[in-house]
N, C-alpha and C positions, 0 to 999 in steps of 0.2 A: 112661642114660649108658653109654657103651662105654669099656672100658679095655684097654690093651695089656699092661701089666706093672707089677710092683711091684719096685722096687730093694731088694735085701737085703744084709745083712752076714752072713757066716758065723759062727755061734755055736752052742754046744751048747744044745739046747732044754731049759729048766728047768721049764716049766709045761705039761706035755703035756695035761692036762684042759682048761685054758683055751684052748690052741691048737686042740684038737679042736673046742671050742665055736665059736670064731671060724670055723674051716673050715666047719662045718655052717651057721652063720649066712650065710656067703657063698654056699654051694651052694644054700641055700633061696631065695636071691634071684637065682640065675642066674649067679653068679660062681664062678670057680675060682681058688684060690691054694694053693700048696704050704704045708706046715706051717712051713717057714722063712719064707715070706712073711707068714703069719699072725702069727708071732712078731714079725717086724719091724714090722708094722702096729701091734700093741698096744704094743710098746716105744716107738715114736714118739709115740703118743698119750699114754702114761704119762709120758714125759719132757717133752713139750711142755705138757701141761695140769696136771700134778701134780708135776713135778720129781722123779719117782720112776722107778726102773728097771722096775717092774712093778706096776701098780695092780690090785687085786682087782676082779673083775667080778661077784661073787656076787649083789649086789643090783641088777644091771642087767638089763633085759629084752633080748631079742634085737634089738629095734629100736634100743635105746640103744647096744648094742655096735656095730651096723652104722653108725649115725650117727657114732659116735666115730671109726671107722676110714676111712670113705669119703673123707674129705678127703686121705688119703695115697695114693690111687690115682693113677697117672700116666695122664692122658687120651690117647686115640688121636689122632694127628695126621691128620685127615681129608684134608688136602691131599696128604700123602704116600701115603695109601691110594688116592686117585683118580688119582695120577700114573702115567703110562706107565713111569716109571723102576722101578716095583715089579713089572712084568710079567716 
């Protein structure tokens, strides 16, 4: 899968160790996201699945962390990429 960006809200980062872990999980799989984007991905997952502001990931494997956040990526629009309008 290819992705263009992750929409984020500006907030102070409260869980730096978790954010760093998400960041490394993404890098290990060939993706890059800022720490703010990693924060937003986990907050969305926490809110959508657990109605919580931040769910602990201490008992989750890296694969489980990635699977939890990958649905929040915004897919690339291939039509726009192949268009002459972007040249």
